[in-house]
C-alpha positions in Angstrom: 82.4 108.4 59.9 81.3 110.4 56.7 83.2 113.8 56.2 81.1 116.3 54.8 82.7 118.5 52.4 80.6 122.1 53.9 82.3 124.2 51.4 81.1 122.6 48.7 77.6 121.7 50.3 77.4 125.6 50.2 78.7 126.2 46.8 76.4 123.4 45.2 73.4 125.4 47.5 74.4 128.6 45.9 74.2 127.2 42.3 70.6 125.7 42.7 69.5 128.9 44.5 70.3 130.8 41.5 68.4 128.7 38.9 64.5 129.7 39.2 62.2 126.6 40.0 58.8 127.5 40.8 56.3 124.7 41.4 55.8 122.7 38.3 58.7 124.9 36.5 61.6 123.0 37.7 63.0 121.8 34.7 66.3 124.1 34.4 67.1 122.5 38.1 66.2 118.9 37.0 68.6 119.7 34.1 71.4 120.6 36.7 70.5 118.1 39.1 70.7 115.0 36.3 74.2 114.8 35.8 75.5 115.5 39.0 73.3 112.0 40.0 74.6 110.4 37.4 78.1 111.4 38.3 77.2 109.1 41.4 76.7 105.9 39.4 72.7 106.6 39.7 70.2 106.2 36.8 67.9 109.2 36.7 64.4 109.0 35.4 61.9 111.9 35.1 58.3 111.8 35.5 55.6 113.2 33.2 55.2 115.9 35.9 58.7 116.7 35.9 59.8 115.0 39.2 63.2 113.7 39.1 63.7 109.8 40.4 67.3 108.3 41.2 68.1 105.2 42.0 71.3 102.5 41.5 71.1 100.8 38.1 69.2 97.3 38.8 68.0 98.0 42.4 64.6 97.5 43.5 64.2 99.9 46.4 62.1 99.4 49.4 62.5 102.6 50.8 63.2 106.6 49.6 64.4 109.7 50.5 62.8 112.8 49.5 63.7 116.6 49.0 61.4 118.9 46.8 63.2 121.0 44.5 60.2 123.3 43.9 59.9 126.8 45.3 57.4 129.4 46.0 57.0 132.1 43.4 53.6 134.1 41.5 52.0 134.6 38.5 50.6 137.7 36.6 46.4 138.0 36.9 46.0 141.4 35.8 47.5 144.6 34.3 46.6 148.1 36.1 46.2 151.5 34.4 49.8 152.4 35.3 51.4 149.7 33.7 52.0 147.7 36.7 50.7 144.1 36.8 48.8 142.3 39.6 50.2 138.9 40.7 48.8 135.9 42.9 50.8 133.1 44.9 52.5 130.0 43.4 52.5 128.0 47.0 51.6 129.3 50.3 53.6 132.5 51.3 52.3 135.4 52.7 52.2 139.0 51.1 54.2 140.5 53.6 57.3 139.0 52.4 56.4 140.2 48.7 57.5 143.7 48.8 60.8 144.5 48.1 61.6 141.5 46.5 63.4 141.5 43.1 61.9 138.9 40.4 62.3 137.6 37.1 59.2 137.6 34.9 59.1 134.9 32.2 57.5 134.3 28.7 55.6 131.5 27.6 58.9 129.5 26.7 60.1 129.8 30.1 62.7 132.3 29.4 63.5 135.7 31.5 61.5 138.4 29.5 61.7 141.1 32.0 63.0 142.0 35.4 61.0 143.7 38.2 60.0 144.3 41.6 57.3 143.6 44.0 56.3 146.6 45.8 52.9 147.8 48.0 49.8 149.7 46.0 51.5 152.7 48.1 55.2 152.3 48.1 56.2 155.9 48.6 56.2 157.8 51.6 56.9 161.1 50.0 53.5 160.6 48.2 51.0 158.8 50.4 52.6 159.9 54.0 50.7 157.8 56.7 48.9 156.0 54.2 51.9 153.9 53.5 51.6 152.3 57.0 47.6 151.8 56.7 47.2 150.0 53.4 46.5 146.2 53.9 49.2 143.4 53.5 47.7 141.0 51.2 48.2 140.1 47.9 45.4 142.4 46.4 47.7 145.1 47.6 50.7 144.0 45.7 52.1 145.0 42.3 54.7 144.3 40.0 56.8 147.3 38.8 58.6 145.9 35.4 62.0 147.3 34.6 60.9 148.0 31.0 60.2 151.7 29.4 57.2 150.7 27.5 54.4 148.7 29.5 51.5 148.9 27.1 49.8 145.8 26.6 50.8 145.8 23.0 54.5 145.9 24.0 54.2 143.1 27.0 52.6 141.0 24.6 55.3 141.2 22.1 57.8 140.1 24.9 55.2 137.2 25.7 54.2 138.8 28.9 50.5 138.9 29.9 47.9 137.0 32.1 49.3 134.0 33.2 53.4 134.8 33.2 55.4 133.2 35.7 57.0 135.2 38.0 60.7 133.8 39.8 61.6 135.5 42.7 65.5 136.1 43.0 66.9 134.5 46.0 69.1 137.5 47.2 71.8 134.9 48.8 74.0 136.4 51.3 76.7 134.0 53.1 78.3 135.7 56.1 81.7 135.0 58.0 79.4 133.8 60.8 78.6 130.7 58.9 74.8 131.9 57.9 73.5 131.3 54.5 70.4 134.1 54.3 68.5 133.6 50.9 65.1 132.8 49.7 64.4 129.4 49.0 66.2 127.3 51.1 63.2 125.4 51.6 64.1 122.9 49.7 67.3 123.4 48.1 69.2 123.4 51.1 68.2 119.6 51.7 69.2 118.9 48.0 72.7 120.4 49.0 72.5 117.9 52.0 71.8 114.8 49.8 74.6 115.7 47.2 76.9 116.4 49.9 76.4 112.9 51.7 76.6 110.9 48.0 80.0 113.0 47.4 81.1 111.7 50.9 80.5 108.3 49.7 77.4 107.3 50.6 75.6 104.7 48.4 72.0 104.8 48.1 71.5 100.9 48.0 67.7 99.9 48.3 67.1 103.5 48.4 65.4 105.7 45.6 66.2 109.2 45.3 63.1 111.6 44.9 63.0 115.1 43.7 59.7 116.3 43.4 58.3 119.5 41.8 55.2 120.1 43.3 55.5 120.2 47.0 54.7 123.6 47.5 51.5 123.2 46.0 50.6 120.1 48.6 51.2 117.6 45.9 54.2 116.1 47.0 54.5 112.5 45.5 53.0 110.9 43.1 52.3 107.2 42.5 55.2 106.1 40.5 57.4 107.9 42.9 56.3 105.6 45.7 55.7 102.5 43.8 57.2 99.4 45.9 58.2 101.8 48.6 57.9 100.9 52.3 59.5 103.9 54.1 60.2 107.5 53.4 62.9 109.7 54.8 61.6 113.2 54.0 63.7 116.3 54.2 62.7 119.7 54.5 62.7 122.8 56.7 62.1 123.0 60.2 61.3 126.7 61.1 62.3 128.6 64.4 59.4 130.5 66.1 57.6 131.1 69.4 56.5 127.2 70.5 58.9 125.5 68.1 62.0 123.7 69.6 64.1 123.7 66.3 67.6 123.0 66.8 69.8 125.5 65.0 73.0 124.0 64.7 71.8 120.5 64.0 69.1 118.3 62.9 65.2 118.5 64.0 63.7 115.3 64.1 59.7 115.8 63.5 57.5 113.6 65.9 54.0 115.4 64.1 53.1 117.5 61.2 49.7 118.9 60.2 48.9 115.3 59.1 49.4 114.0 62.7 52.2 111.5 64.6 55.2 110.8 61.9 55.7 106.9 61.8 57.8 105.9 65.2 59.7 103.1 63.5 61.9 105.0 61.1 61.9 108.2 63.5 63.3 106.2 66.6 66.1 105.1 63.9 66.8 108.5 62.8 67.1 109.4 66.8 69.4 106.4 67.4 71.3 107.6 64.4 71.9 110.9 66.1 72.8 109.8 69.3 75.4 107.0 68.4 77.1 109.4 66.1 77.0 112.8 68.1 75.0 114.6 65.8 73.1 117.6 67.7 69.6 117.0 67.4 66.3 118.1 68.7 62.8 116.7 68.4 59.7 118.9 67.4 56.2 119.4 66.1 54.8 121.3 63.4 51.1 122.3 63.7 51.1 123.9 60.2 53.1 121.6 57.8 53.2 119.0 55.4 56.0 117.2 53.9 56.3 115.2 50.2 55.4 112.0 51.9 52.3 113.3 53.2 50.8 113.3 50.1 51.7 109.4 49.6 50.0 108.8 52.7 47.0 110.5 51.7 46.4 108.5 48.8 46.4 105.6 50.8 49.7 104.2 50.1 51.1 101.7 52.7 54.5 103.7 54.1 56.0 104.9 56.7 57.1 108.4 56.9 59.9 110.0 58.8 60.9 113.8 58.5 64.4 115.1 59.4 65.0 118.7 59.0 67.6 121.7 58.7 67.0 124.4 61.1 65.8 127.7 59.6 64.7 131.1 60.6 61.8 132.9 58.5 60.3 130.0 56.6 58.8 130.8 53.2 60.3 134.4 53.8 64.1 135.6 54.3 65.1 132.4 55.3 68.3 131.8 57.1 70.2 128.7 57.9 74.0 127.6 59.5 76.2 125.8 57.6 76.5 123.6 60.9 72.8 122.4 60.6 73.4 121.5 57.1 76.6 119.3 58.1 74.5 117.7 60.5 72.2 116.9 58.2 74.2 115.5 55.5 76.0 113.2 58.2 72.6 112.1 59.2 71.8 111.5 55.5 74.6 109.6 54.9 74.6 107.4 57.5 71.0 106.6 57.0 72.1 105.4 53.7 74.3 103.1 55.3 71.6 101.9 57.8 70.2 98.5 56.3 66.5 98.9 55.2 64.5 97.1 57.8 
């Protein structure tokens, strides 16, 4: 039985959360991940798009394990007369989760040019009274307040800020004594932390390609170089608690269906068998508004069998929260799956 170092898992997660990696802008996180994968004896490659591919040297894998490294973000689309900036979301997240978020604005080279806060149009009850409660909750009524004294167009241009500037959202990490990790972007850095923990526990990814995609939040998970020669994909991602859902918040959630339809029964049954055999707490669930990395491969016509295993969390794509027990359980399942021969 693999022993997962949960403390190390959480430390790795905190380190990744501190690195901005919006969709298609994951270079810094990929740079952080590469030496840690190489330290496990893996050969690491990077696609033209920026995805990471890791596998044992000389191996020709027939299956893959995937956990996306990209996160939600925003982009500047206009400047308002008062110096605030209008933004639109990168990835699918609701504007209700934007107000109050601390953010970093990146220049054209990707460096942090300014800090700021996302706010509703009417941000003060002392000024707008009850109108604060009546304003719409959508991206047209969200503005970015920069922590800059001078916000004239010429001043912003000198800093490399303008229409098209990337806005990354700070994670706001809080780890409690009761075992909860609260943060934005647990989706899907928590799953990557589980993969690293499984490798550190001694699991060997033989006949398995590890995939870390950089555009899953855009619905563009896996590309052809990533699933070439692959017959089976284990997707790792977030399972969201809520009305009508059956998430296991202290263990693993095995998805039976997502928005594309049923996950393939053969790899899914093996996941269930591993959980039962090794006493890993689990539940099964169906996700009506959800897609995963492997769905992109299926839509592209790849002949693959997709399975989906998740850590259980609350408030997905917002102020997410996961319990360390769920991460430990998923890491254990990953380690056992890596040892389970491909079929």
